Backbone bond lengths (Angstrom), bond angles and torsions (degrees), N, CA, C in turn:
res aa  C-N    CA-C-N  psi(-1)  N-CA   C-N-CA  omega(-1)  CA-C   N-CA-C  phi
1 R - - - 1.438 - - 1.525 108.38 -
2 L 1.267 116.23 132.48 1.452 122.90 -176.44 1.533 109.50 -100.92
3 I 1.306 114.52 123.71 1.468 119.07 177.93 1.519 107.94 -107.09
4 R 1.267 114.50 126.02 1.459 119.22 178.94 1.521 108.96 -99.43
5 R 1.261 113.96 133.78 1.466 119.21 175.22 1.509 108.03 -109.65
6 Q 1.267 113.94 129.97 1.452 118.44 175.70 1.518 108.43 -91.36
7 R 1.261 112.82 135.78 1.458 117.84 177.51 1.525 108.46 -81.11
8 Q 1.308 115.69 124.34 1.456 119.92 -179.98 1.512 109.45 -100.30
9 M 1.272 114.18 138.18 1.452 119.07 176.55 1.524 108.39 -86.53
10 C 1.266 114.65 128.90 1.465 119.77 178.43 1.519 109.19 -109.38
11 I 1.258 114.44 130.34 1.460 118.96 173.97 1.516 106.59 -104.61
12 R 1.295 114.90 119.23 1.462 119.12 -179.76 1.513 109.25 -81.27
13 D 1.280 113.81 131.29 1.464 118.18 176.52 1.510 108.82 -76.04
14 R 1.289 114.67 127.98 1.460 119.09 174.31 1.514 107.86 -88.39
15 P 1.302 116.95 136.37 1.462 117.50 179.06 1.528 110.12 -66.43
16 I 1.281 114.82 133.01 1.457 120.63 177.88 1.516 106.66 -107.98
17 R 1.301 115.37 128.33 1.459 120.09 -178.23 1.511 109.79 -106.68
18 E 1.276 115.22 141.68 1.456 121.30 173.28 1.524 108.13 -72.45
19 Q 1.297 116.08 153.74 1.450 119.32 174.41 1.526 107.87 -66.28
20 E 1.317 115.52 145.69 1.452 119.27 176.86 1.518 109.52 -146.96
21 V 1.313 114.52 162.25 1.457 120.97 177.35 1.523 107.03 -136.40
22 I 1.324 115.56 135.20 1.459 119.99 177.52 1.520 108.81 -119.98
23 F 1.316 115.62 160.57 1.461 121.93 179.17 1.520 110.16 -101.20
24 Q 1.313 115.58 140.19 1.461 121.56 168.53 1.521 106.84 -114.67
25 I 1.322 115.06 122.16 1.460 121.81 -177.94 1.522 107.22 -132.65
26 P 1.331 117.75 134.77 1.470 119.49 -175.11 1.531 115.18 -77.02
27 Y 1.328 117.86 17.27 1.463 121.52 178.80 1.519 109.13 -126.55
28 F 1.315 116.98 137.06 1.458 122.58 -178.51 1.529 110.63 -68.74
29 G 1.316 116.01 136.26 1.458 121.39 173.74 1.509 114.95 68.18
30 F 1.321 117.43 19.52 1.467 122.28 -179.79 1.523 112.11 57.99
31 R 1.332 116.68 30.00 1.467 122.23 176.75 1.520 108.13 -98.60
32 I 1.317 116.07 117.75 1.454 122.14 -173.86 1.526 109.31 -112.26
33 P 1.334 118.44 128.54 1.466 119.55 177.49 1.532 110.70 -71.30
34 K 1.318 115.58 138.35 1.468 118.29 177.95 1.523 108.94 -65.51
35 G 1.305 115.77 150.76 1.451 120.98 -177.91 1.513 113.55 80.58
36 S 1.329 117.79 11.34 1.467 120.23 -177.65 1.532 110.73 -108.99
37 S 1.308 113.72 165.46 1.457 122.14 173.28 1.523 106.18 -114.33
38 V 1.314 117.24 128.83 1.461 119.93 -174.84 1.535 110.06 -129.68
39 D 1.330 115.26 133.56 1.460 121.54 174.33 1.522 108.43 -94.73
40 I 1.312 116.48 125.66 1.465 122.48 177.02 1.518 107.12 -110.45
41 T 1.317 115.71 125.38 1.457 121.50 -178.34 1.521 109.91 -109.38
42 A 1.331 116.48 131.48 1.459 122.09 174.24 1.528 107.53 -97.01
43 V 1.335 116.26 122.80 1.463 121.34 -178.41 1.530 108.13 -111.74
44 P 1.345 117.09 109.49 1.465 119.90 -179.17 1.529 112.09 -83.81
45 Y 1.334 116.33 144.22 1.462 122.75 177.95 1.524 110.05 -128.77
46 F 1.329 115.14 146.54 1.457 124.44 171.41 1.524 113.52 66.43
47 F 1.329 116.65 33.51 1.452 120.63 173.48 1.525 108.45 -96.37
48 N 1.301 117.05 140.72 1.452 122.03 179.42 1.530 108.49 -98.85
49 A 1.315 115.93 69.94 1.460 121.70 -178.84 1.524 108.71 -113.67
50 S 1.327 115.73 144.19 1.465 118.84 -178.87 1.527 111.38 -73.31
51 T 1.327 117.50 -29.85 1.465 121.48 176.76 1.518 109.05 -141.30
52 F 1.323 115.23 159.72 1.466 120.09 177.61 1.531 110.25 -63.38
53 G 1.326 116.49 -30.19 1.463 121.36 -179.94 1.513 113.95 -65.81
54 A 1.332 117.77 -13.94 1.464 120.98 177.67 1.527 111.89 -78.40
55 L 1.321 116.89 -9.69 1.468 120.73 179.35 1.523 109.83 -92.42
56 R 1.324 115.61 139.31 1.464 121.77 177.20 1.521 108.79 -117.22
57 F 1.323 115.57 138.78 1.463 122.90 -177.27 1.525 108.50 -115.35
58 D 1.310 116.12 129.86 1.460 122.34 178.41 1.529 107.42 -119.53
59 W 1.336 116.57 111.45 1.462 122.79 -174.15 1.534 111.11 -100.01
60 N 1.344 115.37 138.89 1.460 122.80 172.82 1.525 108.06 -130.53
61 V 1.321 116.47 131.46 1.465 122.17 177.06 1.519 107.05 -126.40
62 E 1.323 115.88 129.17 1.466 122.24 -176.23 1.524 110.20 53.09
63 D 1.331 115.13 42.65 1.459 123.75 177.50 1.529 113.77 59.00
64 A 1.326 116.75 22.34 1.463 121.86 174.81 1.528 107.84 -120.22
65 R 1.297 116.07 134.87 1.475 120.49 -178.48 1.520 109.44 -67.26
66 K 1.335 115.75 125.82 1.466 121.24 -179.22 1.507 112.58 -99.37
67 S 1.308 116.95 -16.85 1.458 119.42 179.12 1.510 108.11 -154.34
68 G 1.313 115.13 154.61 1.450 118.27 167.02 1.517 106.03 -76.51
69 E 1.304 116.58 -173.63 1.457 117.88 176.78 1.524 107.87 -64.13
70 T 1.312 115.67 124.25 1.454 122.42 -176.08 1.516 110.17 -133.82
71 T 1.311 117.06 162.95 1.463 120.46 175.82 1.523 111.29 -87.58
72 Q 1.328 117.32 -1.85 1.468 121.55 -178.63 1.520 110.58 -80.18
73 N 1.331 116.28 120.22 1.463 119.78 178.66 1.531 111.43 -96.90
74 I 1.331 116.88 11.80 1.471 121.68 177.88 1.523 108.76 -124.70
75 I 1.324 115.00 136.30 1.460 120.52 173.50 1.525 107.43 -126.27
76 T 1.316 116.72 140.67 1.465 121.62 178.87 1.521 108.86 -107.32
77 L 1.334 115.44 127.23 1.460 121.03 176.45 1.514 109.05 -111.15
78 N 1.313 115.71 133.78 1.461 121.50 174.37 1.522 107.41 -105.10
79 I 1.313 116.06 113.34 1.463 122.04 -176.92 1.519 108.55 -91.11
80 E 1.313 116.13 125.67 1.469 121.08 -179.22 1.518 111.35 -65.62
81 K 1.326 115.30 161.18 1.463 120.76 177.85 1.526 112.34 -88.02
82 S 1.300 117.47 1.53 1.459 122.51 -175.90 1.528 111.74 -53.75
83 Q 1.325 115.82 131.53 1.463 121.54 179.53 1.527 110.50 -62.49
84 S 1.339 117.37 -29.99 1.465 120.19 -177.01 1.526 112.65 -68.02
85 L 1.322 118.10 -17.05 1.464 120.89 178.83 1.521 113.03 -78.64
86 R 1.327 117.37 -22.00 1.463 121.08 -176.53 1.535 110.30 -56.36
87 G 1.329 115.47 127.18 1.459 121.14 179.13 1.519 114.26 84.56
88 S 1.318 117.26 -1.36 1.468 118.87 179.50 1.528 110.50 -92.95
89 Y 1.295 114.92 165.27 1.454 121.51 -179.07 1.524 110.28 -112.68
90 I 1.327 115.19 144.02 1.461 121.43 174.04 1.528 107.06 -119.30
91 P 1.352 117.57 113.70 1.459 119.30 178.16 1.532 111.22 -76.75
92 V 1.325 115.48 134.95 1.469 122.29 177.41 1.518 107.15 -126.91
93 Q 1.326 115.26 131.22 1.459 120.58 -179.51 1.519 109.47 -133.20
94 V 1.331 115.56 143.27 1.462 121.11 174.57 1.523 108.47 -133.33
95 T 1.328 114.75 140.83 1.455 122.21 172.59 1.518 107.09 -119.89
96 V 1.326 116.64 129.86 1.463 121.95 179.38 1.522 107.70 -112.30
97 I 1.341 115.69 131.17 1.458 121.79 -178.68 1.524 108.79 -126.87
98 N 1.331 115.90 134.74 1.456 121.65 175.22 1.530 107.50 -88.83
99 T 1.325 117.74 113.52 1.465 120.87 -177.84 1.527 112.20 -70.53
100 E 1.325 117.48 -15.75 1.464 121.10 177.74 1.526 111.90 -84.60
101 S 1.310 116.62 -17.75 1.460 122.10 179.22 1.527 107.06 -152.41
102 M 1.315 116.04 94.30 1.463 120.97 -173.32 1.534 113.41 -61.47
103 A 1.321 117.17 -15.45 1.461 119.69 177.45 1.526 111.46 -74.60
104 E 1.331 117.01 -17.29 1.464 120.66 179.59 1.525 108.95 -91.14
105 R 1.318 113.95 113.74 1.457 120.45 178.14 1.524 109.27 -154.16
106 A 1.311 114.76 154.67 1.465 120.05 178.06 1.524 107.80 -145.72
107 E 1.303 114.68 153.97 1.464 120.56 -178.10 1.523 108.93 -141.09
108 N 1.319 116.27 145.22 1.456 120.76 175.66 1.520 108.16 -147.13
109 R 1.314 115.09 151.67 1.469 121.79 -178.52 1.531 108.58 -141.40
110 I 1.331 114.73 136.89 1.466 120.04 175.65 1.521 108.76 -133.01
111 N 1.308 115.53 164.15 1.460 122.50 173.12 1.528 107.93 -116.94
112 L 1.315 116.31 119.14 1.461 120.95 176.65 1.524 108.69 -86.79
113 L 1.321 116.33 131.71 1.461 121.59 177.42 1.523 108.85 -95.11
114 I 1.320 116.59 123.55 1.464 121.73 -179.99 1.516 108.82 -88.71
115 Q 1.345 115.63 126.78 1.474 120.22 -178.18 1.502 110.37 -114.00
């Protein structure tokens, strides 16, 4: 008895990742000493942009807009030395938009703890 096997074509699904943005902060655990100046860097991943300049960054600190859409992926915060800030949180949010494809966007938000 002859058994015929048909060769099946398999198409492998490639994993598709959503765009994302992560923060790089030079302090462990997002704990920032009061009286310091800190650079926060937004690092975008999985954007289909021809150049980094095609990405726009919109920064919000304490729910107030700190910049319009800009090409700067770094924001500098100057933390006051005020004793009343100790133990409080400062929310920081960034939205990244690909100007070449408006459907590509990512957002992230963190809370910085002032020590």
